[in-house]
C-alpha positions as CSV (number, residue, x, y, z in Angstrom):
1,M,25.3,22.8,-2.1
2,D,22.1,20.4,-3.1
3,I,22.9,17.9,-5.7
4,G,19.5,15.7,-7.4
5,I,20.0,13.6,-9.9
6,L,17.4,11.0,-9.2
7,G,15.1,12.9,-11.8
8,P,16.0,16.1,-13.7
9,L,19.0,17.7,-12.9
10,V,19.2,19.9,-9.6
11,V,22.2,21.6,-8.1
12,G,22.1,24.4,-5.8
13,A,21.2,26.3,-2.9
14,N,18.7,27.3,-0.5
15,D,16.6,27.4,-4.0
16,R,18.6,29.1,-6.1
17,E,19.8,27.1,-9.1
18,A,22.9,26.8,-11.0
19,T,22.2,25.0,-14.0
20,P,22.7,26.1,-16.5
21,S,20.3,26.4,-19.7
22,A,22.7,25.2,-22.8
23,P,23.1,21.9,-23.8
24,K,26.6,20.5,-23.4
25,P,27.3,22.6,-20.4
26,R,24.2,21.2,-17.9
27,Q,25.1,17.6,-20.1
28,L,28.6,18.8,-18.5
29,L,27.5,19.9,-14.7
30,A,25.3,16.7,-14.7
31,L,28.6,14.7,-15.1
32,L,29.9,16.5,-12.5
33,A,27.1,15.7,-10.0
34,A,27.3,12.5,-10.8
35,H,30.5,11.7,-10.2
36,A,30.4,14.8,-7.0
37,G,33.3,14.1,-4.8
38,R,35.7,12.6,-6.5
39,V,37.4,13.8,-9.9
40,V,36.6,13.6,-13.4
41,P,39.3,13.4,-15.8
42,V,39.3,16.5,-18.4
43,D,39.5,13.6,-21.1
44,L,36.5,11.9,-19.9
45,M,34.5,15.1,-20.2
46,V,35.8,15.5,-23.9
47,D,34.5,11.4,-24.3
48,E,31.0,12.3,-23.0
49,L,30.5,15.7,-24.8
50,W,31.4,14.5,-27.8
51,E,32.4,10.8,-28.0
52,S,34.2,10.0,-31.6
53,T,34.0,13.2,-32.8
54,P,35.4,15.8,-30.7
55,P,36.0,19.4,-32.0
56,P,40.1,20.2,-32.5
57,S,38.6,23.2,-30.2
58,A,37.3,20.8,-27.6
59,L,39.1,21.3,-24.5
60,T,39.2,25.6,-25.0
61,T,35.6,24.5,-25.0
62,V,35.7,22.5,-21.7
63,Q,37.4,24.9,-20.0
64,T,35.0,28.0,-21.7
65,Y,32.4,25.6,-19.9
66,I,33.9,25.6,-16.4
67,V,34.2,29.2,-16.3
68,L,30.0,29.5,-17.1
69,L,29.6,27.0,-14.0
70,R,31.9,28.5,-11.8
71,R,29.9,31.9,-12.4
72,L,26.3,30.1,-12.0
73,L,27.3,28.5,-8.7
74,A,29.1,31.4,-7.2
75,K,25.7,33.7,-7.9
76,S,23.2,30.4,-6.3
77,L,25.6,30.1,-3.5
78,Q,26.5,33.3,-3.1
79,V,30.4,33.5,-2.9
80,S,33.2,34.8,-5.6
81,S,34.1,32.7,-8.6
82,A,37.4,32.7,-6.9
83,E,36.2,31.0,-3.8
84,V,34.7,28.4,-6.1
85,A,37.3,27.5,-8.0
86,R,39.7,26.9,-4.6
87,E,36.5,25.5,-3.3
88,V,34.0,24.1,-4.8
89,L,34.5,23.4,-8.3
90,T,38.2,22.9,-8.5
91,Y,41.0,21.9,-11.0
92,T,44.0,19.0,-10.3
93,G,45.8,19.0,-12.6
94,W,44.3,16.3,-15.2
95,G,40.4,17.2,-13.7
96,Y,38.1,18.4,-12.3
97,Q,36.3,17.5,-8.8
98,L,32.9,18.9,-7.3
99,A,32.1,19.6,-4.0
100,A,28.6,18.9,-2.4
101,G,30.0,20.6,0.8
102,K,27.6,20.7,3.7
103,G,24.6,19.9,0.8
104,T,22.5,16.9,0.4
105,H,22.9,14.1,-2.8
106,D,19.6,12.6,-3.7
107,A,22.1,9.4,-5.2
108,S,23.6,9.4,-1.8
109,L,20.7,8.9,0.6
110,F,19.0,6.6,-1.4
111,A,21.9,4.7,-1.6
112,R,22.4,5.1,1.8
113,Y,18.9,3.9,2.9
114,A,18.7,1.2,0.5
115,D,21.7,-0.4,2.2
116,L,19.8,-0.3,5.6
117,G,17.3,-1.5,4.1
118,R,19.0,-4.7,2.4
119,R,20.7,-5.4,5.9
120,A,17.4,-5.4,7.9
121,L,15.7,-7.7,5.1
122,A,19.0,-9.9,5.5
123,A,18.2,-10.1,9.3
124,G,14.2,-11.0,8.7
125,D,13.4,-7.3,10.2
126,N,10.9,-7.0,7.4
127,S,9.2,-4.1,8.9
128,R,12.0,-2.3,9.5
129,A,13.4,-3.0,6.4
130,S,10.1,-1.7,4.2
131,G,10.5,1.5,5.7
132,A,14.1,2.4,4.8
133,L,13.5,1.0,1.6
134,R,11.2,3.2,0.8
135,E,12.5,6.2,2.4
136,A,15.4,5.5,-0.7
137,L,13.3,5.0,-2.9
138,A,11.4,8.6,-1.7
139,F,14.9,10.8,-3.2
140,W,13.3,10.1,-6.7
141,R,11.5,12.9,-9.1
142,G,11.8,10.6,-12.0
143,P,14.3,8.9,-14.1
144,A,17.4,9.4,-13.8
145,L,19.0,13.0,-15.6
146,A,15.8,12.6,-17.1
147,D,15.8,16.2,-18.9
148,I,20.4,15.9,-19.4
149,R,21.3,14.7,-22.9
150,T,23.7,12.0,-22.5
151,G,27.0,10.8,-23.8
152,P,28.4,7.5,-23.4
153,H,29.8,8.1,-19.4
154,L,26.5,9.5,-18.2
155,L,24.2,6.8,-20.4
156,A,26.2,4.1,-18.4
157,H,25.5,6.0,-14.9
158,R,22.0,5.9,-15.7
159,V,21.7,2.5,-17.0
160,S,23.1,1.5,-13.4
161,L,20.9,3.9,-11.0
162,E,17.7,2.6,-12.2
163,E,19.1,-1.0,-12.2
164,Q,19.9,0.0,-8.3
165,R,16.5,1.8,-8.0
166,M,14.7,-1.2,-9.5
167,G,16.7,-3.3,-6.7
168,A,15.8,-1.5,-4.1
169,V,12.0,-1.4,-6.0
170,E,12.0,-5.6,-6.0
171,Q,13.5,-5.7,-2.2
172,R,10.7,-3.5,-0.7
173,I,8.3,-5.6,-2.5
174,E,9.5,-8.9,-0.5
175,A,9.5,-7.6,2.3
176,D,5.9,-6.0,1.7
177,L,4.8,-9.4,0.8
178,R,6.6,-11.4,4.1
179,L,4.8,-9.0,6.3
180,G,1.3,-9.9,4.2
181,R,0.8,-7.0,2.2
182,H,0.3,-9.2,-0.6
183,H,-4.2,-7.9,-1.7
184,E,-2.0,-4.2,-1.7
185,L,1.2,-5.4,-4.1
186,I,-1.2,-6.6,-7.1
187,G,-1.9,-3.6,-8.3
188,E,1.5,-2.1,-8.2
189,L,3.5,-5.8,-9.3
190,S,0.3,-5.9,-12.3
191,G,1.9,-2.3,-13.5
192,L,6.1,-3.6,-13.1
193,T,5.3,-6.7,-15.0
194,V,3.4,-4.4,-17.8
195,Q,6.5,-2.0,-17.4
196,H,8.9,-5.4,-17.7
197,P,7.2,-8.0,-19.2
198,L,10.8,-10.0,-19.2
199,H,11.6,-9.7,-15.4
200,E,11.5,-12.8,-13.9
201,N,11.9,-11.9,-10.3
202,M,8.6,-9.2,-10.4
203,H,6.2,-12.2,-12.0
204,S,7.5,-14.6,-9.3
205,L,6.5,-12.2,-6.8
206,L,3.5,-11.6,-8.9
207,M,2.4,-14.6,-9.0
208,I,3.0,-15.2,-5.4
209,A,0.7,-12.0,-4.1
210,L,-1.9,-13.8,-6.2
211,Y,-2.0,-17.0,-4.9
212,R,-1.9,-15.8,-1.6
213,S,-4.9,-13.9,-2.7
214,G,-6.9,-16.8,-2.9
215,R,-6.6,-16.1,-7.3
216,P,-4.1,-18.9,-7.9
217,G,-5.6,-19.1,-11.6
218,Q,-4.6,-15.2,-11.9
219,A,-1.5,-16.4,-11.0
220,L,-0.7,-19.2,-13.3
221,E,-1.8,-17.5,-15.8
222,T,0.5,-14.6,-15.1
223,F,3.4,-17.9,-15.2
224,Q,2.1,-18.3,-18.9
225,K,2.7,-14.6,-19.9
226,L,6.0,-14.6,-18.8
227,H,7.1,-18.0,-20.6
228,Q,5.1,-16.7,-23.4
229,N,7.4,-12.9,-23.9
230,L,10.9,-15.4,-22.8
231,R,9.9,-17.2,-25.3
232,N,9.2,-15.1,-27.9
233,E,11.7,-12.4,-27.3
234,L,14.7,-14.3,-26.2
235,G,14.2,-18.3,-27.2
236,M,14.2,-18.5,-23.3
237,E,12.7,-20.8,-21.0
238,P,11.7,-19.4,-17.4
239,S,14.7,-20.2,-14.9
240,P,14.3,-22.3,-12.9
241,N,13.9,-20.4,-9.6
242,T,10.2,-19.1,-11.6
243,R,9.9,-22.5,-12.3
244,T,9.8,-23.2,-8.9
245,V,7.2,-21.0,-8.1
246,Q,5.0,-22.2,-10.6
247,Q,4.7,-26.1,-9.2
248,R,4.3,-24.8,-5.9
249,I,1.5,-22.8,-7.1
250,L,0.3,-25.9,-8.7
251,R,0.7,-28.1,-5.7
252,R,-0.9,-25.4,-3.0
253,D,3.0,-26.1,-1.3
254,S,2.5,-25.1,2.4
255,T,5.7,-22.7,1.8
256,M,3.7,-20.5,-0.6
257,E,1.4,-19.1,2.6
258,A,1.6,-15.4,3.7
259,D,3.0,-17.3,7.5
260,Q,5.6,-19.7,5.6
261,Q,7.6,-16.8,3.7
262,S,10.8,-17.5,6.0
263,K,11.1,-20.9,3.5
264,L,10.0,-19.0,0.4
265,F,12.8,-15.8,0.5
266,P,15.1,-15.0,-0.4
267,Q,16.9,-17.5,-1.5
268,E,14.4,-18.5,-4.1
269,I,13.3,-15.1,-5.6
270,I,16.0,-13.1,-5.3
271,P,18.0,-13.2,-7.4
272,S,17.4,-14.3,-10.5
273,R,18.0,-13.8,-14.0
274,P,18.5,-10.0,-15.0
275,T,16.0,-9.1,-17.6
276,G,14.5,-6.1,-19.3
């Protein structure tokens, strides 16, 4: 069975979907899919579906939803509901567990390739890092759980996944900068800084790409825009890491050149303060 949460929810086998159309059963399946291979306590399910105001019939309703999900999974897998209850969507006595079996889970594949990319980047194998991180990001089909109404637990999981995605994007861009692809990165980084006007790492990376592309004036304008955004929105100054990049641009420091990336990365750019 294949499970996809890096975009609209996908659960099924051989192109036969097992996702219900009703919002709450769909939300419950998303919760199970996000924690595939692990037991999800019934109390957590109730909290996700109704938060602080569960109805008196909450436990019975959860059981009804489970019956519906088992029926849909059985149809998708072309097995009996009893087999699904034994092997796919099982009850442990205190919660339910969804098993992917021999299928794929996009979040697990993303994490695996992202880890390979991080390790390669740390080892200085920039080409391998860029390739692995691109593979990781290719599993994303849109915002995580894009079509799911989220309660507190799914919301937290979505935020965590999106942060992991952003980290992988940063590291892939860093690898590409090390490979001398600064010209090609300017458009992507310009868009990312618009989407994330307080994100210091993205602005620092854009500054480096612009400087290496012979556009130091625009690199410094990028710093000034970030500085203004941070002061207006947060009452904060740019971090020492970001100021270091600015000062090196002003000095036309040789460590800013493309053939000096080992002196610039990764310590002074990744990581910096988390921002919006």
